[in-house]
Structures are given as structure tokens and as C-alpha cells.
N, C-alpha and C positions, 0 to 999 in steps of 0.2 A: 621828336626824339623819344625813343622808347628805352626804358631802363629795366632789363630783366635780371632778376636775382635767382641764381641757382640755389634753391632752398632745400638743403639736405636734412637739416635738423629743425624741427618745429620751434624749439626754444629760441633759436637764433632769429626768428622772424619778428620778434617783438620790437627790436630797434628800428625796423623798417615801417612798422605800423604806426608808431608814435611820432609821425613826422608828416609834413605837408608835401614832401617829395613824392612824386608819383611812381614809386617802385612797383614793379609787377612781379610778385613772387611766383616762381615757376617750380613746381614740385620736382625735386630731383629723383632719379632712379634710386630706390632704397637698396643699400648694399647687400642686405640679407636676401633680397629677391634676385640677385644676380646668379644665374646658373653657372655651374663650374665648367660646363662645356664652352661657354663664352670666355671664361677666364683663361682657358687653355689656348685661346687665340692670341694672348698677350705674352710679352716677354717681361721678366722681372729679374731682380738680383736673386741668386740661387736660394738665399735663406729667408726670402719674404714669406710671411705667414699668410694663410688663406684669408683671414679677415682683411688684412691690408690689401691683398690682391683684389679682393672683391670691391673694396672701397675705391681703389684706383679705377677699376672698370666702371663702377657706377658713376664716377666723376666724368670719365670719358663719354659714357652714353648720355649723360645729362647735357653736357655741352653740345654733343652731336645733335641731340634732339632739338635744341634751340637753333642751331645752324639750319637744320632741315625746316624748321618753322619759318625762318627768315626767307628761305627759298620758296616754300609752298604758299606763303601769304604775301610774297613780293614786298617784304618790309624794307624800309629805308631808315638809315641813321639809328642803329641799335647799339646800346651798351649792354654787354654781358658781364656780370660780376658774380662773385661767389659770396655765400652768406656769412662768411667770417671777415667781411671787408666793409669799409665805410667809403662813401662817395662825397666829394666836395661838389655839391650840386651846382653851386655858382660857377664852377669851372667848366660846365658843359658848353658854355658859350664859346670856349676855345676850340670846340670840335667843328664849328661851322666851316664848310669848305673842304673838309677832309674827304678824300676820294678812295682811300685804301684802308686795309686792316691796320689798326693803330693800337699799340699797348697804351693803357691809361694808368698802369701801375704794374708792379712786379719787382723783379730782382735783377739788377745788373750783376752778372756773375761771370766766372771764368769760362773761356771756350771749352776747356777740358775739366771734367768733374774732379780729377785728381788734384787740380790746382786751386780748388775753391777756397780752402782755408787761407792760404797765402794771399790769394787775390783779394779777399775781403779785408784782410789785414793791411795790405801794402799798396794795392793798385786801384781799388775801387774809387776812392776819393779823387784821385787824379783824373779819372774819366769824368766824374761828375763835374769837376771844376771846368772841364772843357766843353760842357753842354750849353746850348743856347736855350732860351725860353721859347717854347713852342715845339714843333715837330722836329725830332732828331732822327738820324739814320743809325741803324745798328751796324757797327763795324765788327764783322765776324772774326777779323784777325785779332781784335782786342777783347771782345766780350760778346755775350749773348744775353737775351732777356728770358729769365725763367719765371715760372708761375703763370696761372691764368686768373689772377685775382680780379683783373678788370681789363676789358678791351673793347674797341669800337669796330663794328662791322657796317660798312656804308650801304650795302645792298645785297640782293640775292645772288648776283653774279660772283661777288667776292666770297660769299658763304659757299657757293657751289665749288669754287676752286679748292677751298679747304676740304670740303667733303670728298671731292674726287681724289685728293691726295691721301687722306686717311683711309679711305675705302680701298685704295690700291695696295696698301701695305700688307705683305704676307703675314708678318708678325707685328701686331699692333703694340703700342706703348701708351703710357700715360698721355693725356691730352696736351699737357704743357710740353712734353718731349716731342709730340707730333708737330707742335707749332715751331719748336726749335729746328726740326727737320726742314720746315718751310723757310725758316731764317737762312739755313745753310744753302738752300736753293735760290735765295734772293727773291722769294715770293712775298714773305713778310719782312718788311724793311724798316718800319716806322714805330717810334714811340714818343709819347707826349712828355715833355719835361717843363716844370715839375709835374709829378703825377697828380691825378685827381682821385685816385683810388688807393687806399692804404689798408693794411690789415688791422682788424680789431683784435688785439693780442689776447685778451681774456678768453676769447673763443678760438682763435687760430692756434694757440698753444695746445689746445685739447683735441684738435682735429687730427686726422690720420697723418697728414704731412708734417704738422708741427711736432707730433709725438715721435716721428721717425727720423726727422732731420733737424739740424740746428736752424732756428730762425734768427736772422740778424736784424733785430728790431722790428718795427711795424712797417718798414719800407715806405715811410712817408717821403723819402728822398731816393727811392729805388735802393 
């Protein structure tokens, strides 16, 4: 089992170094190095500022680079997580036997963005109550899984399917939105419950996503 951490901010690396868990810190694409010509290949809400756009693109490119590494090195059983998250390392044993892309954490949220606030207030807990311990299926009629805080990629073939999809898009979007597109197509279907990856809020709140959108807790229960 390999555990890759997309390390965008050097100060965030300390919590991974002071542990016996074999995290592999993978330098993210720095947002200030993102060329605006690449940014123009992506779609954003109309009022998104340039720094935010570049950070979204840098995140996308960083995840893509790790997927490409899985393919090129023919890696097996890889966990990819972001550097504002924490891993329940003892929970990795629950990944044995998984054969497909599986979310290890994130946000159970509404199928439509406009319904998010009401969903988190009234419907989310009902969905949690109906989940079994282990691998569950995403019911796209009821919810989607947002964020790329942590997920499992079993092999290069799975990574290549994801790469083929995101490379085929004329207008690209944030990496978590790309994965939601694969949920809609029935390519990404699985998530582990309870999650073994959760957000480390002191850092997550300061990140570009946390500063732009409401975070509903640390997602220790999705």
C-alpha cells in the first residue's frame, strides 16, 4: 500500500513527518507557476478571481500527475490524499480486496449545487443512517460525493480510465468536479464508510476551497 500526499504548502508537511506512518509527500504544482493559457482551458463561476482559478488548476494538475505516475510505474493499491487531511492509518486494512476507485473520505452532498444548504441541514443524516460499514454505492439520485480529500486507486488501468476521461473534456473543471462527472457516468461508484480520511480543519479552513465555500465540519462522517 502506498500513501501519496499532495503537498501544496510546505508548512502542512510537518504533521506527516512526525509519525511512523509511511506517507510519501508529493510536491504539488505551485499555483503561482500555473500559466494563464492553461487556466483558460478551464471553466469557473464568472466572478472567480485569478488566484483562485490558478489554485484550482494547480490542484487538478497535481492529482493528474499522480494518476500518470500510477500508470507509468504500474503501481498497485495507492491512496491519494490532500495535505490538509488526516488518515486513520489503522483503517487501511479495510481496503484489502478493493478492485475499483473508492472514496476514503469527502462530502456526501446534494446532486444539485443549488440544494446544498438544505441538503446538509435536512437530508444528509438520513443517508448516513442508511449506510453499512464497508463499501457503499453512490446513489446519484440521492447524493454525490464531493472533494478529493482521500481516495483509493487500485491499479494503472483504473487510473488510465480517469485520465482518458479528464483529457477528453473540451472545457476542464476542478478535479473533484471531474470525478463527479465520472460518478454520473457510473464509472466511479464506491465509497468507504465510515471514512478513514478527514479534514484537518486548522489548515483546511485556510485553503482556497475552505475560504471560498462553507465547510460542514471536518467530514469525519462524510
